[in-house]
C-alpha positions, 0 to 999 in steps of 0.5 A: 150873218155875221152879228146874229144867232139862229136856231131851228128845233124840230118839236119832239111831239109833232116833227112835222113842225118846228120853232124858229128863233133869229137874233141879232143886234141893230143900231145897237139894240137886241133883237129877237125873232121866233115862229112856229113853221110847219116842215114840209115834205121833203124830196129825199137828197133835193130839197127841204122846206117849210112855212110859218104857221105863225110869228113871222110870215116866211117861208123857205127852201133848201135844195141840194145838188150833187156835186160828185160822189162825197159833196154837194152844192147847197141853195138856199131859196128865199 
């Protein structure tokens, strides 16, 4: 996102949950969305994923594919 900012904070008292905030400008107005998400069980070195508990109905995942000994390809899965 070119004109926006997003923030993800894992809750200290509930590490399986995170607070997401998305801010951007559209049609000359500041827009902000936020939601609480459950961080689902990750697959180590392969995948992290989540789904919203309240706020925007959203879910997503990020997959990691090894590329040599010190790098990886990152795929955002909507």
